[in-house]
All heavy atoms as an XYZ file, in Angstrom:
897
protein
N     -65.380    -16.011      7.583
C     -64.593    -15.464      8.690
C     -63.159    -15.249      8.211
O     -62.302    -16.110      8.345
C     -64.652    -16.436      9.862
C     -64.065    -15.820     11.116
O     -63.738    -14.635     11.127
N     -63.948    -16.614     12.154
N     -62.894    -14.083      7.615
C     -61.572    -13.761      7.101
C     -60.849    -12.823      8.056
O     -61.470    -11.978      8.701
C     -61.672    -13.090      5.733
C     -62.154    -14.005      4.654
C     -62.172    -13.256      3.318
O     -62.311    -12.053      3.295
N     -62.016    -14.003      2.245
N     -59.504    -12.990      8.088
C     -58.701    -12.062      8.873
C     -58.505    -10.786      8.068
O     -58.388    -10.834      6.843
C     -57.326    -12.657      9.177
C     -57.355    -13.747     10.208
C     -55.940    -14.222     10.498
O     -55.058    -14.107      9.666
N     -55.746    -14.759     11.682
N     -58.425     -9.659      8.727
C     -58.139     -8.426      7.990
C     -56.757     -8.511      7.340
O     -55.868     -9.224      7.801
C     -58.164     -7.347      9.070
C     -58.905     -7.950     10.206
C     -58.719     -9.426     10.118
N     -56.563     -7.756      6.256
C     -55.315     -7.803      5.478
C     -54.128     -7.389      6.327
O     -53.073     -7.991      6.266
C     -55.438     -6.910      4.238
C     -56.458     -7.509      3.284
C     -54.094     -6.779      3.534
C     -56.761     -6.639      2.091
N     -54.293     -6.360      7.174
C     -53.145     -5.892      7.965
C     -52.686     -6.927      8.971
O     -51.519     -7.000      9.322
C     -53.448     -4.543      8.644
C     -54.492     -4.605      9.733
C     -54.139     -4.833     11.047
C     -55.829     -4.429      9.426
C     -55.083     -4.874     12.037
C     -56.789     -4.480     10.425
C     -56.429     -4.714     11.736
N     -53.577     -7.811      9.442
C     -53.188     -8.875     10.371
C     -52.345     -9.913      9.628
O     -51.335    -10.392     10.128
C     -54.429     -9.521     11.029
C     -54.029    -10.728     11.858
C     -55.170     -8.513     11.878
N     -52.755    -10.256      8.402
C     -51.996    -11.223      7.602
C     -50.611    -10.656      7.309
O     -49.598    -11.350      7.393
C     -52.754    -11.540      6.285
C     -51.885    -12.389      5.375
C     -54.067    -12.230      6.590
N     -50.536     -9.348      6.957
C     -49.257     -8.710      6.665
C     -48.362     -8.696      7.902
O     -47.160     -8.952      7.819
C     -49.497     -7.285      6.146
C     -48.246     -6.596      5.681
C     -47.580     -7.308      4.512
O     -48.270     -7.921      3.686
O     -46.342     -7.263      4.450
N     -48.923     -8.415      9.072
C     -48.130     -8.416     10.305
C     -47.605     -9.814     10.597
O     -46.477     -9.984     11.041
C     -48.984     -7.920     11.477
C     -49.181     -6.430     11.503
C     -50.052     -5.995     12.667
O     -50.746     -6.797     13.264
N     -50.001     -4.715     12.969
N     -48.417    -10.833     10.320
C     -47.981    -12.206     10.555
C     -46.804    -12.545      9.649
O     -45.826    -13.138     10.084
C     -49.146    -13.187     10.292
O     -50.258    -12.782     11.067
C     -48.765    -14.589     10.657
N     -46.873    -12.128      8.375
C     -45.751    -12.372      7.456
C     -44.498    -11.649      7.921
O     -43.403    -12.193      7.867
C     -46.117    -11.898      6.053
C     -46.821    -12.937      5.259
C     -46.831    -12.589      3.785
N     -48.050    -13.133      3.235
C     -48.949    -12.466      2.534
N     -48.770    -11.211      2.251
N     -50.029    -13.057      2.091
N     -44.671    -10.420      8.328
C     -43.520     -9.656      8.805
C     -42.903    -10.309     10.038
O     -41.681    -10.377     10.172
C     -43.926     -8.216      9.112
C     -44.209     -7.386      7.893
C     -44.711     -6.008      8.250
O     -45.011     -5.723      9.407
N     -44.804     -5.138      7.246
N     -43.736    -10.798     10.918
C     -43.226    -11.464     12.119
C     -42.486    -12.749     11.745
O     -41.430    -13.063     12.302
C     -44.382    -11.765     13.082
C     -43.942    -12.356     14.398
C     -43.022    -11.441     15.195
O     -43.116    -10.208     15.087
O     -42.176    -11.986     15.936
N     -43.024    -13.489     10.768
C     -42.349    -14.706     10.314
C     -40.994    -14.379      9.699
O     -39.999    -15.056      9.966
C     -43.214    -15.450      9.298
C     -44.427    -16.117      9.894
C     -45.352    -16.684      8.825
O     -45.223    -16.364      7.651
N     -46.288    -17.525      9.239
N     -40.945    -13.331      8.875
C     -39.685    -12.914      8.267
C     -38.680    -12.494      9.341
O     -37.500    -12.817      9.275
C     -39.905    -11.753      7.295
C     -40.645    -12.190      6.039
O     -40.715    -13.411      5.788
O     -41.149    -11.298      5.318
N     -39.162    -11.770     10.336
C     -38.291    -11.310     11.431
C     -37.720    -12.501     12.198
O     -36.524    -12.558     12.489
C     -39.095    -10.404     12.350
C     -38.294     -9.749     13.423
C     -39.167     -8.738     14.176
N     -38.526     -8.352     15.398
C     -38.602     -9.039     16.537
N     -39.311    -10.137     16.606
N     -37.962     -8.631     17.612
N     -38.571    -13.475     12.512
C     -38.106    -14.656     13.239
C     -37.119    -15.460     12.395
O     -36.147    -16.001     12.918
C     -39.300    -15.526     13.638
C     -40.138    -14.911     14.743
C     -41.377    -15.726     15.049
O     -41.687    -16.695     14.351
N     -42.106    -15.332     16.087
N     -37.366    -15.522     11.088
C     -36.459    -16.245     10.195
C     -35.090    -15.576     10.175
O     -34.048    -16.248     10.224
C     -37.055    -16.271      8.788
C     -36.304    -17.110      7.805
C     -37.040    -17.135      6.472
C     -36.274    -17.928      5.442
N     -36.958    -17.922      4.146
N     -35.067    -14.228     10.113
C     -33.793    -13.501     10.118
C     -33.048    -13.711     11.424
O     -31.828    -13.900     11.438
C     -34.042    -12.006      9.888
C     -34.372    -11.676      8.455
S     -34.807     -9.951      8.173
C     -33.583     -9.067      9.063
N     -33.771    -13.708     12.534
C     -33.129    -13.931     13.839
C     -32.547    -15.339     13.911
O     -31.425    -15.545     14.397
C     -34.145    -13.679     14.981
C     -34.476    -12.185     15.059
C     -33.606    -14.181     16.311
C     -35.608    -11.849     15.991
N     -33.269    -16.313     13.389
C     -32.776    -17.692     13.400
C     -31.533    -17.839     12.521
O     -30.570    -18.526     12.891
C     -33.869    -18.645     12.923
N     -31.534    -17.176     11.359
C     -30.369    -17.236     10.481
C     -29.161    -16.586     11.132
O     -28.046    -17.096     11.048
C     -30.680    -16.560      9.147
C     -31.627    -17.350      8.272
C     -32.043    -16.586      7.030
O     -31.876    -15.376      6.948
N     -32.600    -17.301      6.069
N     -29.369    -15.455     11.786
C     -28.266    -14.775     12.457
C     -27.707    -15.641     13.582
O     -26.496    -15.754     13.765
C     -28.738    -13.427     13.015
C     -27.591    -12.626     13.586
C     -28.030    -11.304     14.142
N     -28.657    -10.490     13.117
C     -29.569     -9.559     13.377
N     -29.958     -9.341     14.605
N     -30.087     -8.844     12.403
N     -28.598    -16.291     14.331
C     -28.147    -17.156     15.428
C     -27.347    -18.333     14.881
O     -26.321    -18.725     15.455
C     -29.345    -17.644     16.230
N     -27.786    -18.891     13.755
C     -27.052    -20.009     13.151
C     -25.668    -19.557     12.696
O     -24.676    -20.281     12.868
C     -27.839    -20.576     11.970
N     -25.590    -18.359     12.117
C     -24.303    -17.840     11.685
C     -23.366    -17.629     12.876
O     -22.193    -17.983     12.831
C     -24.500    -16.522     10.929
C     -23.236    -15.839     10.441
C     -22.545    -16.707      9.405
C     -23.571    -14.482      9.862
N     -23.897    -17.069     13.955
C     -23.080    -16.833     15.147
C     -22.569    -18.156     15.707
O     -21.402    -18.276     16.090
C     -23.887    -16.045     16.210
C     -23.187    -16.057     17.551
C     -24.129    -14.627     15.737
N     -23.434    -19.179     15.736
C     -22.998    -20.495     16.230
C     -21.893    -21.076     15.354
O     -20.895    -21.602     15.852
C     -24.190    -21.456     16.263
C     -25.056    -21.346     17.485
C     -25.998    -22.533     17.640
N     -26.794    -22.788     16.447
C     -27.980    -22.240     16.175
N     -28.502    -21.369     17.027
N     -28.630    -22.539     15.076
N     -22.056    -20.961     14.049
C     -21.063    -21.509     13.122
C     -19.723    -20.809     13.279
O     -18.672    -21.461     13.357
C     -21.556    -21.355     11.671
O     -22.817    -21.998     11.548
C     -20.576    -21.967     10.689
N     -19.748    -19.485     13.353
C     -18.508    -18.725     13.503
C     -17.853    -19.024     14.845
O     -16.642    -19.190     14.939
C     -18.787    -17.213     13.333
C     -17.583    -16.392     13.728
C     -19.200    -16.910     11.912
N     -18.661    -19.134     15.889
C     -18.113    -19.435     17.212
C     -17.424    -20.789     17.215
O     -16.338    -20.944     17.783
C     -19.220    -19.422     18.263
O     -19.788    -18.148     18.348
N     -18.062    -21.783     16.578
C     -17.451    -23.104     16.518
C     -16.150    -23.083     15.730
O     -15.165    -23.697     16.112
C     -18.422    -24.101     15.876
C     -19.211    -24.870     16.899
C     -20.026    -25.968     16.252
N     -21.397    -25.470     16.192
C     -22.139    -25.404     15.098
N     -21.703    -25.857     13.970
N     -23.354    -24.924     15.133
N     -16.145    -22.350     14.628
C     -14.940    -22.291     13.795
C     -13.796    -21.635     14.554
O     -12.648    -22.066     14.460
C     -15.235    -21.527     12.507
N     -14.096    -20.584     15.303
C     -13.047    -19.909     16.079
C     -12.576    -20.762     17.245
O     -11.412    -20.719     17.610
C     -13.563    -18.561     16.580
S     -13.822    -17.382     15.249
N     -13.490    -21.520     17.840
C     -13.113    -22.359     18.980
C     -12.209    -23.502     18.548
O     -11.371    -23.962     19.309
C     -14.369    -22.909     19.651
N     -12.359    -23.975     17.306
C     -11.556    -25.094     16.820
C     -10.142    -24.680     16.430
O      -9.302    -25.518     16.179
C     -12.227    -25.723     15.602
C     -13.471    -26.491     15.924
C     -14.044    -27.090     14.655
C     -15.310    -27.838     14.936
N     -15.916    -28.382     13.725
N      -9.897    -23.371     16.340
C      -8.580    -22.917     15.918
C      -7.507    -23.403     16.881
O      -7.695    -23.382     18.097
C      -8.580    -21.384     15.889
C      -7.812    -20.837     14.750
C      -7.990    -19.371     14.675
N      -7.078    -18.771     15.633
C      -7.145    -17.519     16.020
N      -8.078    -16.745     15.562
N      -6.281    -17.032     16.865
N      -6.389    -23.818     16.353
C      -5.313    -24.340     17.181
C      -4.603    -23.179     17.864
O      -3.971    -22.356     17.227
C      -4.342    -25.136     16.315
C      -3.264    -25.783     17.136
O      -3.348    -25.810     18.360
N      -2.252    -26.300     16.485
N      -4.717    -23.108     19.153
C      -4.092    -22.027     19.912
C      -2.953    -22.613     20.748
O      -3.138    -22.988     21.898
C      -5.121    -21.346     20.824
C      -6.294    -20.759     20.077
S      -5.816    -19.433     18.977
C      -5.563    -18.143     20.136
N      -1.789    -22.705     20.155
C      -0.655    -23.247     20.887
C       0.075    -22.112     21.603
O       0.007    -20.954     21.210
C       0.297    -23.970     19.937
O       0.794    -23.055     18.999
N       0.785    -22.452     22.657
C       1.532    -21.457     23.419
C       2.830    -21.081     22.725
O       3.366    -20.007     22.932
C       1.859    -21.998     24.817
C       0.595    -22.186     25.642
O      -0.392    -21.471     25.363
O       0.604    -23.031     26.553
N       3.336    -21.987     21.911
C       4.627    -21.782     21.275
C       4.407    -21.239     19.861
O       3.609    -21.788     19.107
C       5.403    -23.123     21.211
C       6.761    -22.921     20.584
C       5.519    -23.727     22.596
N       5.088    -20.149     19.501
C       4.929    -19.653     18.131
C       5.515    -20.637     17.123
O       6.417    -21.412     17.442
C       5.692    -18.337     18.129
C       6.596    -18.394     19.290
C       5.970    -19.314     20.288
N       4.995    -20.599     15.924
C       5.486    -21.502     14.891
C       6.908    -21.127     14.488
O       7.251    -19.958     14.425
C       4.582    -21.436     13.663
C       3.203    -21.963     13.926
C       2.382    -21.924     12.681
C       1.007    -22.502     12.962
N       0.168    -22.516     11.780
N       7.711    -22.135     14.225
C       9.099    -21.905     13.844
C       9.181    -21.635     12.347
O       8.596    -22.363     11.553
C       9.941    -23.125     14.198
N       9.893    -20.592     11.978
C      10.110    -20.276     10.572
C      11.439    -20.902     10.159
O      12.497    -20.357     10.401
C      10.125    -18.761     10.364
C       8.825    -18.141     10.707
N       7.729    -18.212      9.893
C       8.422    -17.441     11.794
C       6.714    -17.581     10.443
N       7.103    -17.117     11.597
N      11.347    -22.036      9.529
C      12.555    -22.802      9.232
C      13.259    -22.319      7.973
O      14.403    -22.656      7.737
C      12.199    -24.278      9.105
C      11.684    -24.840     10.418
C      11.269    -26.265     10.301
C      10.759    -26.723     11.663
N       9.974    -27.905     11.598
N      12.591    -21.526      7.140
C      13.207    -21.069      5.901
C      14.385    -20.147      6.187
O      15.361    -20.132      5.432
C      12.179    -20.351      5.038
N      14.304    -19.368      7.275
C      15.409    -18.463      7.609
C      16.694    -19.245      7.884
O      17.786    -18.800      7.547
C      15.062    -17.629      8.847
C      14.050    -16.551      8.577
C      13.954    -15.596      9.739
C      13.381    -16.281     10.946
N      13.140    -15.382     12.077
N      16.549    -20.389      8.494
C      17.729    -21.165      8.859
C      18.427    -21.768      7.638
O      19.624    -22.007      7.656
C      17.334    -22.301      9.814
C      16.653    -21.765     11.064
O      16.912    -20.596     11.429
O      15.847    -22.509     11.660
N      17.700    -21.998      6.569
C      18.244    -22.665      5.398
C      18.660    -21.653      4.328
O      19.264    -22.023      3.330
C      17.186    -23.650      4.829
C      17.769    -24.512      3.741
C      16.613    -24.524      5.919
N      18.375    -20.371      4.522
C      18.586    -19.363      3.485
C      20.055    -19.276      3.050
O      20.344    -19.192      1.860
C      18.101    -18.004      3.968
C      18.125    -16.991      2.873
C      18.951    -15.924      2.767
C      17.305    -16.973      1.709
N      18.698    -15.227      1.628
C      17.672    -15.857      0.945
C      16.298    -17.787      1.220
C      17.090    -15.536     -0.265
C      15.704    -17.462      0.031
C      16.107    -16.350     -0.697
N      20.981    -19.295      3.969
C      22.400    -19.216      3.617
C      22.800    -20.418      2.755
O      23.571    -20.280      1.793
C      23.253    -19.157      4.874
N      22.272    -21.554      3.069
C      22.574    -22.764      2.297
C      22.005    -22.649      0.874
O      22.653    -23.046     -0.093
C      21.962    -23.961      3.021
C      22.420    -25.287      2.530
C      21.788    -26.410      3.354
O      20.751    -26.216      3.990
N      22.431    -27.564      3.332
N      20.817    -22.092      0.749
C      20.204    -21.922     -0.580
C      20.999    -20.915     -1.399
O      21.273    -21.143     -2.588
C      18.737    -21.456     -0.437
C      17.893    -22.566      0.172
C      18.157    -21.033     -1.776
C      16.489    -22.142      0.537
N      21.387    -19.797     -0.784
C      22.147    -18.782     -1.509
C      23.499    -19.310     -1.971
O      24.000    -18.905     -3.022
C      22.352    -17.541     -0.626
C      21.227    -16.550     -0.730
C      21.567    -15.257     -0.034
O      22.349    -15.270      0.938
O      21.029    -14.239     -0.462
N      24.108    -20.191     -1.209
C      25.415    -20.732     -1.572
C      25.342    -21.590     -2.834
O      26.332    -21.728     -3.555
C      25.976    -21.555     -0.414
N      24.189    -22.167     -3.126
C      24.067    -23.033     -4.304
C      23.722    -22.249     -5.570
O      23.740    -22.829     -6.655
C      22.976    -24.091     -4.077
O      21.723    -23.437     -3.847
C      23.327    -24.977     -2.897
N      23.392    -20.972     -5.450
C      23.047    -20.173     -6.626
C      24.296    -19.810     -7.420
O      25.354    -19.559     -6.850
C      22.362    -18.877     -6.203
C      20.982    -19.086     -5.671
C      20.361    -17.761     -5.375
N      18.990    -17.951     -4.948
C      18.236    -17.010     -4.450
N      18.718    -15.788     -4.303
N      17.002    -17.253     -4.081
N      24.145    -19.722     -8.741
C      25.302    -19.301     -9.538
C      25.572    -17.811     -9.325
O      24.661    -17.027     -9.070
C      24.867    -19.582    -10.979
C      23.390    -19.638    -10.939
C      23.007    -20.089     -9.567
N      26.834    -17.434     -9.425
C      27.206    -16.028     -9.256
C      26.781    -15.251    -10.491
O      27.003    -15.690    -11.622
C      28.719    -15.893     -9.048
C      29.226    -16.615     -7.831
C      28.662    -15.998     -6.562
C      29.173    -16.733     -5.343
N      28.199    -16.853     -4.284
N      26.162    -14.079    -10.285
C      25.694    -13.253    -11.389
C      26.189    -11.830    -11.156
O      25.765    -11.170    -10.208
C      24.170    -13.293    -11.467
C      23.649    -12.627    -12.714
O      24.452    -12.377    -13.623
O      22.439    -12.370    -12.774
N      27.094    -11.379    -12.024
C      27.660    -10.051    -11.857
C      26.760     -8.958    -12.429
O      26.917     -7.793    -12.112
C      29.028     -9.976    -12.546
C      30.007    -10.961    -11.919
O      29.845    -11.244    -10.718
O      30.913    -11.434    -12.633
N      25.848     -9.335    -13.287
C      25.002     -8.349    -13.953
C      23.582     -8.406    -13.372
O      22.900     -9.408    -13.499
C      24.958     -8.641    -15.457
C      24.001     -7.772    -16.207
N      24.200     -6.430    -16.389
C      22.824     -8.052    -16.817
C      23.194     -5.934    -17.083
N      22.351     -6.906    -17.349
N      23.115     -7.307    -12.744
C      21.740     -7.327    -12.222
C      20.739     -7.242    -13.380
O      20.965     -6.533    -14.360
C      21.672     -6.076    -11.356
C      22.711     -5.170    -11.915
C      23.793     -6.054    -12.445
N      19.687     -7.966    -13.290
C      18.672     -7.994    -14.340
C      17.543     -7.045    -13.969
O      16.524     -7.457    -13.411
C      18.162     -9.427    -14.542
C      19.212    -10.340    -15.055
N      19.536    -10.414    -16.385
C      20.047    -11.201    -14.417
C      20.504    -11.292    -16.550
N      20.838    -11.790    -15.372
N      17.736     -5.790    -14.274
C      16.712     -4.784    -14.012
C      15.628     -4.863    -15.076
O      15.843     -5.361    -16.175
C      17.324     -3.382    -14.017
C      18.367     -3.221    -12.940
O      18.273     -3.843    -11.893
N      19.361     -2.406    -13.198
N      14.481     -4.308    -14.751
C      13.392     -4.292    -15.719
C      13.732     -3.342    -16.865
O      13.538     -3.651    -18.029
C      12.071     -3.874    -15.036
C      10.955     -3.762    -16.052
C      11.702     -4.885    -13.968
N      14.228     -2.158    -16.536
C      14.600     -1.176    -17.548
C      16.122     -0.996    -17.522
O      16.710     -0.872    -16.462
C      13.932      0.174    -17.268
C      12.444      0.087    -17.267
C      11.737      0.174    -16.088
C      11.745     -0.080    -18.448
C      10.360      0.097    -16.081
C      10.372     -0.158    -18.454
C       9.671     -0.065    -17.267
N      16.729     -0.988    -18.688
C      18.168     -0.815    -18.775
C      18.480      0.573    -19.323
O      17.966      0.949    -20.371
C      18.783     -1.877    -19.710
C      18.661     -3.264    -19.173
N      19.505     -3.773    -18.236
C      17.771     -4.253    -19.436
C      19.164     -5.001    -17.948
N      18.103     -5.317    -18.657
N      19.316      1.339    -18.641
C      19.697      2.633    -19.193
C      20.580      2.438    -20.417
O      21.129      1.357    -20.583
C      20.463      3.297    -18.063
C      20.620      2.302    -16.982
C      19.840      1.085    -17.339
N      20.806      3.373    -21.257
C      20.378      4.771    -21.180
C      18.917      4.919    -21.626
O      18.458      4.224    -22.535
C      21.312      5.479    -22.149
C      21.654      4.448    -23.169
C      21.655      3.132    -22.422
N      18.216      5.837    -20.967
C      16.822      6.098    -21.279
C      16.717      7.260    -22.254
O      17.433      8.244    -22.140
C      16.046      6.460    -20.009
C      16.152      5.410    -18.922
C      16.845      5.676    -17.747
C      15.560      4.180    -19.076
C      16.935      4.733    -16.755
C      15.646      3.226    -18.087
C      16.334      3.500    -16.929
O      16.430      2.566    -15.959
N      15.797      7.165    -23.168
C      15.502      8.263    -24.059
C      14.461      9.127    -23.348
O      13.335      8.677    -23.105
C      14.962      7.737    -25.391
C      14.715      8.849    -26.384
O      14.572     10.009    -26.014
N      14.651      8.474    -27.653
N      14.833     10.355    -22.981
C      13.949     11.204    -22.188
C      12.657     11.531    -22.941
O      11.585     11.587    -22.348
C      14.662     12.487    -21.789
C      15.743     12.262    -20.772
C      16.406     13.550    -20.364
C      17.528     13.264    -19.381
N      18.216     14.466    -18.968
N      12.746     11.739    -24.245
C      11.559     12.059    -25.027
C      10.567     10.887    -25.021
O       9.373     11.060    -24.789
C      11.949     12.421    -26.463
C      10.760     12.707    -27.334
C      10.069     13.908    -27.217
C      10.323     11.765    -28.249
C       8.961     14.157    -28.003
C       9.216     12.004    -29.037
C       8.535     13.216    -28.920
N      11.071      9.671    -25.227
C      10.204      8.485    -25.257
C       9.588      8.235    -23.885
O       8.386      7.956    -23.787
C      11.011      7.251    -25.698
O      11.611      7.530    -26.957
C      10.133      6.028    -25.814
N      10.392      8.345    -22.831
C       9.868      8.126    -21.479
C       8.810      9.164    -21.147
O       7.741      8.840    -20.596
C      10.995      8.171    -20.464
N       9.052     10.430    -21.479
C       8.079     11.488    -21.219
C       6.794     11.270    -22.001
O       5.690     11.466    -21.473
N       6.923     10.864    -23.276
C       5.742     10.609    -24.095
C       4.929      9.440    -23.532
O       3.688      9.493    -23.514
C       6.155     10.315    -25.529
N       5.600      8.415    -23.050
C       4.891      7.271    -22.482
C       4.142      7.663    -21.208
O       2.987      7.282    -21.016
C       5.868      6.128    -22.206
C       6.387      5.470    -23.474
S       7.682      4.264    -23.177
C       6.797      2.996    -22.336
N       4.790      8.421    -20.330
C       4.137      8.871    -19.097
C       2.937      9.749    -19.420
O       1.854      9.596    -18.855
C       5.143      9.606    -18.181
C       4.438     10.323    -17.046
C       6.172      8.633    -17.636
N       3.119     10.682    -20.353
C       2.037     11.577    -20.741
C       0.872     10.797    -21.352
O      -0.298     11.084    -21.063
C       2.554     12.624    -21.737
C       1.593     13.754    -22.062
C       1.295     14.569    -20.815
C       2.189     14.642    -23.140
N       1.171      9.793    -22.152
C       0.119      8.970    -22.761
C      -0.680      8.227    -21.703
O      -1.913      8.202    -21.732
C       0.742      7.968    -23.755
O       1.446      8.685    -24.764
C      -0.306      7.087    -24.393
N       0.008      7.632    -20.749
C      -0.674      6.884    -19.690
C      -1.560      7.816    -18.869
O      -2.721      7.501    -18.561
C       0.346      6.146    -18.789
C      -0.306      5.637    -17.526
C       0.991      5.012    -19.560
N      -1.036      8.989    -18.503
C      -1.834      9.935    -17.725
C      -3.046     10.419    -18.514
O      -4.153     10.529    -17.970
C      -0.978     11.127    -17.293
C       0.097     10.822    -16.247
C       0.954     12.057    -15.990
C      -0.538     10.353    -14.951
N      -2.864     10.707    -19.788
C      -3.970     11.194    -20.615
C      -5.039     10.123    -20.773
O      -6.237     10.411    -20.626
C      -3.448     11.629    -21.999
O      -2.441     12.629    -21.808
C      -4.554     12.175    -22.859
N      -4.638      8.896    -21.065
C      -5.618      7.824    -21.219
C      -6.356      7.542    -19.906
O      -7.567      7.321    -19.897
C      -4.939      6.553    -21.729
C      -4.467      6.594    -23.181
C      -3.684      5.338    -23.516
C      -5.641      6.763    -24.119
N      -5.636      7.565    -18.798
C      -6.268      7.327    -17.500
C      -7.269      8.411    -17.150
O      -8.413      8.135    -16.780
N      -6.858      9.677    -17.286
C      -7.762     10.779    -16.981
C      -8.929     10.787    -17.959
O     -10.083     10.972    -17.562
C      -7.030     12.128    -17.053
C      -7.954     13.291    -16.799
C      -8.297     13.644    -15.513
C      -8.503     14.003    -17.866
C      -9.164     14.706    -15.271
C      -9.371     15.058    -17.641
C      -9.701     15.407    -16.339
O     -10.555     16.437    -16.118
N      -8.662     10.562    -19.237
C      -9.716     10.581    -20.247
C     -10.762      9.512    -20.012
O     -11.962      9.774    -20.130
N     -10.322      8.306    -19.656
C     -11.293      7.231    -19.422
C     -12.148      7.526    -18.190
O     -13.362      7.287    -18.195
C     -10.586      5.884    -19.280
O      -9.777      5.872    -18.129
N     -11.564      8.086    -17.147
C     -12.337      8.434    -15.951
C     -13.329      9.564    -16.257
O     -14.490      9.526    -15.860
C     -11.409      8.869    -14.807
C     -10.589      7.754    -14.219
S     -11.612      6.557    -13.366
C     -11.531      5.193    -14.492
N     -12.861     10.574    -16.984
C     -13.732     11.705    -17.303
C     -14.884     11.268    -18.205
O     -16.035     11.641    -17.976
C     -12.945     12.831    -17.985
C     -13.851     13.963    -18.400
C     -14.297     14.886    -17.463
C     -14.294     14.081    -19.711
C     -15.157     15.910    -17.821
C     -15.161     15.099    -20.078
C     -15.592     16.007    -19.138
O     -16.456     17.013    -19.498
N     -14.588     10.446    -19.199
C     -15.652     10.019    -20.117
C     -16.658      9.117    -19.396
O     -17.859      9.189    -19.669
C     -15.065      9.308    -21.338
C     -14.259     10.220    -22.251
S     -15.172     11.664    -22.808
C     -16.275     10.909    -23.974
N     -16.214      8.301    -18.492
C     -17.135      7.477    -17.697
C     -18.030      8.338    -16.830
O     -19.248      8.124    -16.748
N     -17.431      9.351    -16.173
C     -18.216     10.261    -15.332
C     -19.195     11.053    -16.193
O     -20.360     11.218    -15.834
C     -17.269     11.212    -14.588
C     -17.927     12.163    -13.611
S     -18.341     13.809    -14.217
C     -16.906     14.363    -15.039
N     -18.759     11.516    -17.354
C     -19.610     12.302    -18.262
C     -20.807     11.467    -18.707
O     -21.949     11.932    -18.720
C     -18.772     12.740    -19.459
C     -19.498     13.553    -20.475
C     -18.518     13.971    -21.591
N     -19.186     14.730    -22.605
C     -19.767     14.216    -23.679
N     -19.723     12.918    -23.870
N     -20.356     14.987    -24.562
N     -20.546     10.210    -19.078
C     -21.616      9.321    -19.507
C     -22.664      9.149    -18.402
O     -23.868      9.222    -18.652
C     -21.028      7.962    -19.907
C     -22.061      6.901    -20.100
N     -22.887      6.869    -21.197
C     -22.419      5.848    -19.325
C     -23.709      5.829    -21.078
N     -23.430      5.199    -19.966
N     -22.206      8.947    -17.169
C     -23.138      8.763    -16.056
C     -23.945     10.036    -15.793
O     -25.134      9.966    -15.486
C     -22.387      8.340    -14.786
C     -21.861      6.930    -14.830
C     -22.959      5.906    -14.952
O     -24.043      6.069    -14.403
N     -22.701      4.845    -15.700
N     -23.318     11.187    -15.892
C     -24.034     12.440    -15.655
C     -25.152     12.616    -16.674
O     -26.257     13.026    -16.330
C     -23.067     13.632    -15.716
C     -22.045     13.644    -14.593
C     -22.668     13.952    -13.250
O     -23.541     13.256    -12.759
N     -22.196     15.025    -12.639
N     -24.882     12.325    -17.953
C     -25.924     12.435    -18.974
C     -26.988     11.353    -18.783
O     -28.181     11.612    -18.892
C     -25.332     12.330    -20.383
C     -24.723     13.626    -20.867
C     -23.378     13.716    -21.192
C     -25.498     14.776    -20.991
C     -22.816     14.892    -21.637
C     -24.948     15.969    -21.431
C     -23.616     16.019    -21.751
O     -23.072     17.199    -22.178
N     -26.546     10.141    -18.478
C     -27.477      9.025    -18.344
C     -28.455      9.252    -17.191
O     -29.641      8.944    -17.294
C     -26.694      7.735    -18.109
C     -27.541      6.480    -18.057
C     -26.679      5.247    -17.936
C     -26.810      4.721    -16.538
N     -26.092      3.484    -16.332
N     -27.974      9.819    -16.085
C     -28.809     10.015    -14.916
C     -29.552     11.354    -14.941
O     -30.309     11.660    -14.035
C     -27.961      9.895    -13.646
C     -27.411      8.495    -13.492
C     -26.369      8.382    -12.398
O     -26.124      9.323    -11.665
N     -25.761      7.210    -12.282
N     -29.320     12.137    -15.994
C     -30.095     13.355    -16.169
C     -29.577     14.581    -15.464
O     -30.260     15.595    -15.404
N     -28.382     14.534    -14.875
C     -27.835     15.723    -14.223
C     -27.365     16.750    -15.245
O     -27.485     17.938    -15.031
C     -26.687     15.345    -13.279
C     -27.127     14.503    -12.120
C     -26.721     13.175    -12.010
C     -27.975     15.022    -11.152
C     -27.139     12.401    -10.957
C     -28.411     14.236    -10.086
C     -27.974     12.938    -10.003
O     -28.392     12.169     -8.952
N     -26.794     16.262    -16.330
C     -26.383     17.137    -17.418
C     -27.335     16.941    -18.586
O     -27.825     15.840    -18.818
C     -24.959     16.820    -17.878
C     -23.890     17.130    -16.897
C     -24.012     17.732    -15.680
C     -22.491     16.858    -17.053
N     -22.814     17.836    -15.057
C     -21.842     17.319    -15.887
C     -21.746     16.267    -18.042
C     -20.476     17.218    -15.709
C     -20.382     16.179    -17.869
C     -19.756     16.635    -16.712
N     -27.601     17.996    -19.324
C     -28.481     17.912    -20.493
C     -27.681     18.188    -21.743
O     -26.778     19.016    -21.731
C     -29.628     18.913    -20.384
C     -30.422     18.843    -19.101
C     -31.293     17.619    -19.075
C     -32.137     17.646    -17.793
N     -32.501     16.387    -17.324
N     -28.025     17.514    -22.823
C     -27.325     17.760    -24.088
C     -27.913     18.957    -24.788
O     -28.986     19.363    -24.648
C     -27.436     16.528    -25.005
C     -26.548     15.418    -24.530
C     -26.503     14.302    -25.547
C     -25.584     13.217    -25.025
N     -25.374     12.166    -25.942
């Protein structure tokens, strides 16, 4: 007395469906509990760093020279060559990656 194959398959599918529903319900319960535990005070938190900022700045040493990342004078040829190199390498790497995928997936033929 064997059950037909399609009945066994439907039973498995129903078990999987019930398992997914149970997992989703557990996730919803967990998230709901986590959100309910959040501290919801009526008073906004005080940002105390703003109040002390003037005091912190007063203790810093005076610096007349700003420390920029790049210091002029700039060599226009070197700056242009660097920008062009970065753009070429960036475009080239993207194009070669796309080209490789097109050949690999058979859209382009050699």
